[in-house]
VMD Tcl script that builds the backbone (N, CA, C; Angstrom):
set m [mol new atoms 324]
animate dup $m
set s [atomselect $m all]
$s set {name element resname resid chain x y z} {
  {N N UNK 1 A -59.430 -4.539 -11.969}
  {CA C UNK 1 A -59.100 -3.198 -11.570}
  {C C UNK 1 A -59.325 -3.068 -10.070}
  {N N UNK 2 A -58.546 -2.239 -9.453}
  {CA C UNK 2 A -58.688 -1.957 -8.028}
  {C C UNK 2 A -59.574 -0.724 -7.861}
  {N N UNK 3 A -60.496 -0.804 -6.913}
  {CA C UNK 3 A -61.360 0.334 -6.591}
  {C C UNK 3 A -60.804 0.965 -5.321}
  {N N UNK 4 A -60.497 2.261 -5.396}
  {CA C UNK 4 A -59.948 2.963 -4.236}
  {C C UNK 4 A -60.756 4.218 -3.949}
  {N N UNK 5 A -60.644 4.690 -2.726}
  {CA C UNK 5 A -61.263 5.955 -2.335}
  {C C UNK 5 A -60.487 7.076 -3.018}
  {N N UNK 6 A -61.189 7.939 -3.743}
  {CA C UNK 6 A -60.486 8.987 -4.509}
  {C C UNK 6 A -59.786 10.007 -3.618}
  {N N UNK 7 A -60.208 10.133 -2.349}
  {CA C UNK 7 A -59.569 11.107 -1.449}
  {C C UNK 7 A -58.414 10.517 -0.658}
  {N N UNK 8 A -58.560 9.274 -0.205}
  {CA C UNK 8 A -57.546 8.681 0.675}
  {C C UNK 8 A -56.688 7.624 0.010}
  {N N UNK 9 A -57.159 7.076 -1.113}
  {CA C UNK 9 A -56.443 5.993 -1.774}
  {C C UNK 9 A -56.689 4.643 -1.130}
  {N N UNK 10 A -57.548 4.589 -0.112}
  {CA C UNK 10 A -57.836 3.341 0.595}
  {C C UNK 10 A -58.486 2.330 -0.342}
  {N N UNK 11 A -58.075 1.063 -0.213}
  {CA C UNK 11 A -58.645 -0.031 -1.002}
  {C C UNK 11 A -60.110 -0.237 -0.620}
  {N N UNK 12 A -60.998 -0.253 -1.625}
  {CA C UNK 12 A -62.425 -0.463 -1.390}
  {C C UNK 12 A -62.921 -1.771 -1.989}
  {N N UNK 13 A -62.243 -2.260 -3.020}
  {CA C UNK 13 A -62.669 -3.501 -3.661}
  {C C UNK 13 A -62.015 -3.659 -5.012}
  {N N UNK 14 A -62.638 -4.487 -5.840}
  {CA C UNK 14 A -62.094 -4.711 -7.174}
  {C C UNK 14 A -63.234 -4.933 -8.160}
  {N N UNK 15 A -62.931 -4.699 -9.410}
  {CA C UNK 15 A -63.916 -4.817 -10.470}
  {C C UNK 15 A -63.182 -5.131 -11.751}
  {N N UNK 16 A -63.908 -5.654 -12.733}
  {CA C UNK 16 A -63.223 -5.929 -13.977}
  {C C UNK 16 A -64.123 -6.485 -15.052}
  {N N UNK 17 A -63.505 -6.653 -16.217}
  {CA C UNK 17 A -64.160 -7.245 -17.373}
  {C C UNK 17 A -63.273 -8.396 -17.827}
  {N N UNK 18 A -63.881 -9.559 -18.022}
  {CA C UNK 18 A -63.130 -10.707 -18.528}
  {C C UNK 18 A -63.693 -11.122 -19.882}
  {N N UNK 19 A -62.958 -11.957 -20.583}
  {CA C UNK 19 A -63.327 -12.404 -21.931}
  {C C UNK 19 A -63.467 -11.200 -22.865}
  {N N UNK 20 A -62.452 -10.362 -22.852}
  {CA C UNK 20 A -62.476 -9.109 -23.608}
  {C C UNK 20 A -62.636 -9.299 -25.117}
  {N N UNK 21 A -62.178 -10.415 -25.648}
  {CA C UNK 21 A -62.255 -10.635 -27.091}
  {C C UNK 21 A -63.538 -11.345 -27.500}
  {N N UNK 22 A -64.379 -11.625 -26.522}
  {CA C UNK 22 A -65.649 -12.295 -26.780}
  {C C UNK 22 A -66.711 -11.280 -27.210}
  {N N UNK 23 A -67.741 -11.750 -27.873}
  {CA C UNK 23 A -68.891 -10.898 -28.186}
  {C C UNK 23 A -69.766 -10.674 -26.961}
  {N N UNK 24 A -69.463 -11.433 -25.889}
  {CA C UNK 24 A -70.250 -11.347 -24.655}
  {C C UNK 24 A -69.306 -11.362 -23.444}
  {N N UNK 25 A -68.554 -10.292 -23.232}
  {CA C UNK 25 A -67.646 -10.239 -22.080}
  {C C UNK 25 A -68.426 -10.284 -20.760}
  {N N UNK 26 A -67.756 -10.746 -19.713}
  {CA C UNK 26 A -68.324 -10.744 -18.360}
  {C C UNK 26 A -67.795 -9.532 -17.621}
  {N N UNK 27 A -68.639 -8.941 -16.782}
  {CA C UNK 27 A -68.096 -7.942 -15.882}
  {C C UNK 27 A -68.815 -7.986 -14.546}
  {N N UNK 28 A -68.123 -7.437 -13.543}
  {CA C UNK 28 A -68.677 -7.482 -12.203}
  {C C UNK 28 A -67.821 -6.700 -11.229}
  {N N UNK 29 A -68.214 -6.793 -9.964}
  {CA C UNK 29 A -67.567 -6.006 -8.919}
  {C C UNK 29 A -67.644 -6.731 -7.591}
  {N N UNK 30 A -66.647 -6.511 -6.754}
  {CA C UNK 30 A -66.658 -6.938 -5.356}
  {C C UNK 30 A -66.196 -5.740 -4.534}
  {N N UNK 31 A -66.987 -5.372 -3.536}
  {CA C UNK 31 A -66.616 -4.286 -2.622}
  {C C UNK 31 A -66.623 -4.808 -1.203}
  {N N UNK 32 A -65.665 -4.323 -0.399}
  {CA C UNK 32 A -65.682 -4.721 1.004}
  {C C UNK 32 A -66.937 -4.158 1.672}
  {N N UNK 33 A -67.371 -4.814 2.706}
  {CA C UNK 33 A -68.650 -4.502 3.345}
  {C C UNK 33 A -68.780 -3.035 3.728}
  {N N UNK 34 A -67.717 -2.445 4.262}
  {CA C UNK 34 A -67.789 -1.046 4.704}
  {C C UNK 34 A -67.937 -0.053 3.543}
  {N N UNK 35 A -67.728 -0.515 2.310}
  {CA C UNK 35 A -67.842 0.358 1.137}
  {C C UNK 35 A -69.178 0.202 0.416}
  {N N UNK 36 A -69.963 -0.746 0.836}
  {CA C UNK 36 A -71.230 -1.015 0.167}
  {C C UNK 36 A -72.304 -0.009 0.586}
  {N N UNK 37 A -73.264 0.221 -0.296}
  {CA C UNK 37 A -74.384 1.103 -0.001}
  {C C UNK 37 A -74.076 2.587 -0.123}
  {N N UNK 38 A -72.973 2.932 -0.775}
  {CA C UNK 38 A -72.565 4.330 -0.904}
  {C C UNK 38 A -72.535 4.803 -2.355}
  {N N UNK 39 A -73.017 3.975 -3.267}
  {CA C UNK 39 A -73.030 4.339 -4.684}
  {C C UNK 39 A -71.737 4.039 -5.418}
  {N N UNK 40 A -70.765 3.472 -4.722}
  {CA C UNK 40 A -69.458 3.193 -5.330}
  {C C UNK 40 A -69.581 2.110 -6.394}
  {N N UNK 41 A -70.410 1.098 -6.135}
  {CA C UNK 41 A -70.609 0.022 -7.101}
  {C C UNK 41 A -71.192 0.537 -8.402}
  {N N UNK 42 A -72.235 1.333 -8.311}
  {CA C UNK 42 A -72.856 1.884 -9.509}
  {C C UNK 42 A -71.876 2.782 -10.264}
  {N N UNK 43 A -71.152 3.610 -9.546}
  {CA C UNK 43 A -70.175 4.496 -10.190}
  {C C UNK 43 A -69.107 3.682 -10.925}
  {N N UNK 44 A -68.625 2.631 -10.287}
  {CA C UNK 44 A -67.567 1.804 -10.878}
  {C C UNK 44 A -68.065 1.042 -12.095}
  {N N UNK 45 A -69.207 0.389 -11.968}
  {CA C UNK 45 A -69.741 -0.390 -13.086}
  {C C UNK 45 A -70.131 0.520 -14.250}
  {N N UNK 46 A -70.659 1.695 -13.951}
  {CA C UNK 46 A -70.989 2.657 -15.008}
  {C C UNK 46 A -69.730 3.066 -15.763}
  {N N UNK 47 A -68.649 3.320 -15.039}
  {CA C UNK 47 A -67.383 3.694 -15.689}
  {C C UNK 47 A -66.843 2.542 -16.541}
  {N N UNK 48 A -66.941 1.310 -16.047}
  {CA C UNK 48 A -66.486 0.158 -16.826}
  {C C UNK 48 A -67.313 -0.004 -18.098}
  {N N UNK 49 A -68.603 0.187 -17.984}
  {CA C UNK 49 A -69.474 0.071 -19.153}
  {C C UNK 49 A -69.111 1.135 -20.189}
  {N N UNK 50 A -68.872 2.352 -19.745}
  {CA C UNK 50 A -68.484 3.422 -20.680}
  {C C UNK 50 A -67.166 3.072 -21.368}
  {N N UNK 51 A -66.217 2.521 -20.608}
  {CA C UNK 51 A -64.938 2.110 -21.189}
  {C C UNK 51 A -65.164 1.019 -22.228}
  {N N UNK 52 A -65.982 0.033 -21.882}
  {CA C UNK 52 A -66.253 -1.078 -22.799}
  {C C UNK 52 A -66.910 -0.589 -24.085}
  {N N UNK 53 A -67.861 0.331 -23.967}
  {CA C UNK 53 A -68.530 0.851 -25.154}
  {C C UNK 53 A -67.556 1.548 -26.102}
  {N N UNK 54 A -66.580 2.190 -25.525}
  {CA C UNK 54 A -65.603 2.935 -26.321}
  {C C UNK 54 A -64.504 2.025 -26.897}
  {N N UNK 55 A -64.169 0.945 -26.171}
  {CA C UNK 55 A -62.983 0.167 -26.524}
  {C C UNK 55 A -63.214 -1.275 -26.962}
  {N N UNK 56 A -64.414 -1.787 -26.799}
  {CA C UNK 56 A -64.668 -3.188 -27.139}
  {C C UNK 56 A -65.780 -3.305 -28.162}
  {N N UNK 57 A -65.698 -4.362 -28.969}
  {CA C UNK 57 A -66.767 -4.695 -29.904}
  {C C UNK 57 A -67.501 -5.880 -29.288}
  {N N UNK 58 A -68.743 -5.686 -28.862}
  {CA C UNK 58 A -69.489 -6.753 -28.198}
  {C C UNK 58 A -70.977 -6.631 -28.483}
  {N N UNK 59 A -71.668 -7.759 -28.288}
  {CA C UNK 59 A -73.132 -7.772 -28.419}
  {C C UNK 59 A -73.780 -7.270 -27.135}
  {N N UNK 60 A -73.301 -7.773 -26.010}
  {CA C UNK 60 A -73.767 -7.347 -24.690}
  {C C UNK 60 A -72.757 -7.769 -23.641}
  {N N UNK 61 A -72.815 -7.115 -22.492}
  {CA C UNK 61 A -71.991 -7.470 -21.346}
  {C C UNK 61 A -72.800 -8.392 -20.446}
  {N N UNK 62 A -72.177 -9.449 -19.960}
  {CA C UNK 62 A -72.849 -10.350 -19.024}
  {C C UNK 62 A -72.475 -9.938 -17.606}
  {N N UNK 63 A -73.487 -9.819 -16.779}
  {CA C UNK 63 A -73.286 -9.393 -15.396}
  {C C UNK 63 A -74.003 -10.407 -14.501}
  {N N UNK 64 A -73.294 -11.468 -14.066}
  {CA C UNK 64 A -73.925 -12.469 -13.205}
  {C C UNK 64 A -73.971 -11.988 -11.755}
  {N N UNK 65 A -75.107 -12.244 -11.093}
  {CA C UNK 65 A -75.328 -11.762 -9.731}
  {C C UNK 65 A -76.065 -12.827 -8.927}
  {N N UNK 66 A -75.671 -12.992 -7.667}
  {CA C UNK 66 A -76.443 -13.822 -6.748}
  {C C UNK 66 A -77.855 -13.235 -6.679}
  {N N UNK 67 A -78.871 -14.060 -6.833}
  {CA C UNK 67 A -80.243 -13.546 -6.852}
  {C C UNK 67 A -80.612 -12.826 -5.563}
  {N N UNK 68 A -79.917 -13.133 -4.460}
  {CA C UNK 68 A -80.212 -12.489 -3.172}
  {C C UNK 68 A -79.540 -11.128 -3.029}
  {N N UNK 69 A -78.636 -10.792 -3.940}
  {CA C UNK 69 A -77.867 -9.550 -3.851}
  {C C UNK 69 A -78.637 -8.413 -4.538}
  {N N UNK 70 A -79.594 -7.880 -3.827}
  {CA C UNK 70 A -80.472 -6.847 -4.383}
  {C C UNK 70 A -79.701 -5.603 -4.839}
  {N N UNK 71 A -78.733 -5.089 -4.061}
  {CA C UNK 71 A -78.000 -3.900 -4.541}
  {C C UNK 71 A -77.293 -4.123 -5.885}
  {N N UNK 72 A -76.664 -5.289 -6.068}
  {CA C UNK 72 A -76.005 -5.562 -7.349}
  {C C UNK 72 A -77.021 -5.733 -8.469}
  {N N UNK 73 A -78.159 -6.307 -8.156}
  {CA C UNK 73 A -79.208 -6.432 -9.167}
  {C C UNK 73 A -79.701 -5.048 -9.590}
  {N N UNK 74 A -79.804 -4.132 -8.626}
  {CA C UNK 74 A -80.239 -2.770 -8.943}
  {C C UNK 74 A -79.228 -2.051 -9.831}
  {N N UNK 75 A -77.941 -2.344 -9.635}
  {CA C UNK 75 A -76.907 -1.760 -10.500}
  {C C UNK 75 A -77.156 -2.201 -11.934}
  {N N UNK 76 A -77.312 -3.498 -12.133}
  {CA C UNK 76 A -77.537 -4.024 -13.484}
  {C C UNK 76 A -78.792 -3.429 -14.095}
  {N N UNK 77 A -79.856 -3.367 -13.321}
  {CA C UNK 77 A -81.126 -2.857 -13.837}
  {C C UNK 77 A -81.047 -1.362 -14.142}
  {N N UNK 78 A -80.274 -0.610 -13.366}
  {CA C UNK 78 A -80.151 0.834 -13.622}
  {C C UNK 78 A -79.386 1.111 -14.916}
  {N N UNK 79 A -78.593 0.137 -15.361}
  {CA C UNK 79 A -77.858 0.277 -16.621}
  {C C UNK 79 A -78.606 -0.377 -17.780}
  {N N UNK 80 A -79.871 -0.706 -17.562}
  {CA C UNK 80 A -80.679 -1.304 -18.623}
  {C C UNK 80 A -80.514 -2.799 -18.743}
  {N N UNK 81 A -79.918 -3.435 -17.740}
  {CA C UNK 81 A -79.710 -4.877 -17.778}
  {C C UNK 81 A -81.019 -5.643 -17.885}
  {N N UNK 82 A -80.995 -6.673 -18.702}
  {CA C UNK 82 A -82.151 -7.528 -18.933}
  {C C UNK 82 A -81.842 -8.907 -18.362}
  {N N UNK 83 A -82.748 -9.447 -17.545}
  {CA C UNK 83 A -82.558 -10.799 -17.005}
  {C C UNK 83 A -82.608 -11.789 -18.156}
  {N N UNK 84 A -81.541 -12.593 -18.293}
  {CA C UNK 84 A -81.451 -13.514 -19.418}
  {C C UNK 84 A -81.577 -14.972 -18.997}
  {N N UNK 85 A -81.013 -15.332 -17.852}
  {CA C UNK 85 A -81.085 -16.723 -17.420}
  {C C UNK 85 A -80.745 -16.830 -15.944}
  {N N UNK 86 A -81.209 -17.913 -15.346}
  {CA C UNK 86 A -80.889 -18.248 -13.964}
  {C C UNK 86 A -80.064 -19.523 -13.987}
  {N N UNK 87 A -79.135 -19.639 -13.031}
  {CA C UNK 87 A -78.287 -20.828 -12.973}
  {C C UNK 87 A -77.740 -20.998 -11.563}
  {N N UNK 88 A -77.194 -22.192 -11.285}
  {CA C UNK 88 A -76.601 -22.479 -9.980}
  {C C UNK 88 A -75.101 -22.231 -10.041}
  {N N UNK 89 A -74.560 -21.735 -8.935}
  {CA C UNK 89 A -73.126 -21.485 -8.811}
  {C C UNK 89 A -72.657 -22.147 -7.522}
  {N N UNK 90 A -71.497 -22.798 -7.578}
  {CA C UNK 90 A -70.907 -23.416 -6.398}
  {C C UNK 90 A -69.889 -22.441 -5.818}
  {N N UNK 91 A -70.064 -22.068 -4.552}
  {CA C UNK 91 A -69.136 -21.116 -3.934}
  {C C UNK 91 A -67.885 -21.826 -3.409}
  {N N UNK 92 A -66.972 -21.088 -2.826}
  {CA C UNK 92 A -65.701 -21.637 -2.357}
  {C C UNK 92 A -65.867 -22.619 -1.197}
  {N N UNK 93 A -67.018 -22.595 -0.539}
  {CA C UNK 93 A -67.294 -23.524 0.562}
  {C C UNK 93 A -68.050 -24.764 0.097}
  {N N UNK 94 A -68.256 -24.883 -1.212}
  {CA C UNK 94 A -68.933 -26.044 -1.762}
  {C C UNK 94 A -70.452 -25.963 -1.720}
  {N N UNK 95 A -70.979 -24.820 -1.330}
  {CA C UNK 95 A -72.433 -24.627 -1.289}
  {C C UNK 95 A -72.895 -23.979 -2.591}
  {N N UNK 96 A -74.114 -24.298 -2.972}
  {CA C UNK 96 A -74.680 -23.737 -4.190}
  {C C UNK 96 A -75.583 -22.556 -3.873}
  {N N UNK 97 A -75.592 -21.598 -4.794}
  {CA C UNK 97 A -76.549 -20.499 -4.714}
  {C C UNK 97 A -77.087 -20.237 -6.111}
  {N N UNK 98 A -78.203 -19.567 -6.168}
  {CA C UNK 98 A -78.849 -19.258 -7.440}
  {C C UNK 98 A -78.380 -17.889 -7.924}
  {N N UNK 99 A -78.026 -17.819 -9.186}
  {CA C UNK 99 A -77.562 -16.565 -9.783}
  {C C UNK 99 A -78.446 -16.219 -10.967}
  {N N UNK 100 A -78.445 -14.946 -11.282}
  {CA C UNK 100 A -79.134 -14.457 -12.480}
  {C C UNK 100 A -78.104 -13.738 -13.337}
  {N N UNK 101 A -78.171 -13.986 -14.627}
  {CA C UNK 101 A -77.298 -13.274 -15.562}
  {C C UNK 101 A -78.089 -12.138 -16.196}
  {N N UNK 102 A -77.572 -10.933 -16.014}
  {CA C UNK 102 A -78.122 -9.768 -16.708}
  {C C UNK 102 A -77.317 -9.550 -17.970}
  {N N UNK 103 A -78.001 -9.122 -18.997}
  {CA C UNK 103 A -77.323 -8.738 -20.234}
  {C C UNK 103 A -77.495 -7.226 -20.381}
  {N N UNK 104 A -76.360 -6.572 -20.501}
  {CA C UNK 104 A -76.355 -5.119 -20.588}
  {C C UNK 104 A -75.836 -4.730 -21.972}
  {N N UNK 105 A -76.692 -4.120 -22.733}
  {CA C UNK 105 A -76.402 -3.794 -24.128}
  {C C UNK 105 A -75.783 -2.394 -24.239}
  {N N UNK 106 A -75.116 -2.175 -25.371}
  {CA C UNK 106 A -74.534 -0.857 -25.636}
  {C C UNK 106 A -75.635 0.179 -25.741}
  {N N UNK 107 A -75.297 1.406 -25.328}
  {CA C UNK 107 A -76.225 2.514 -25.548}
  {C C UNK 107 A -76.239 2.838 -27.027}
  {N N UNK 108 A -77.390 3.153 -27.514}
  {CA C UNK 108 A -77.526 3.474 -28.961}
  {C C UNK 108 A -77.413 4.957 -29.179}
}
mol reanalyze $m
mol bondsrecalc $m
mol representation Tube
mol addrep $m
């Protein structure tokens, strides 16, 4: 999904859910630097989670995050995300970074 400014229509980033037919879909977000720190990430991920709860049958949503990305970690934690595992990820430049997978369960 494309994230846009609701007033201007300007592109701010993208977000989505993959593996929709899985019991453990993945979801996440990317925002351009100038859009970060304004609550847009939390608003977007919260809306995606609400959509998933209404439209998908799943055990939990997986939300992988670079361990250094504190704002994204706070998004997961604000939605009740539980740290499930740590793993290495190879980026597009061939460098590795450490990631944490949060599991975000349906609201009861």
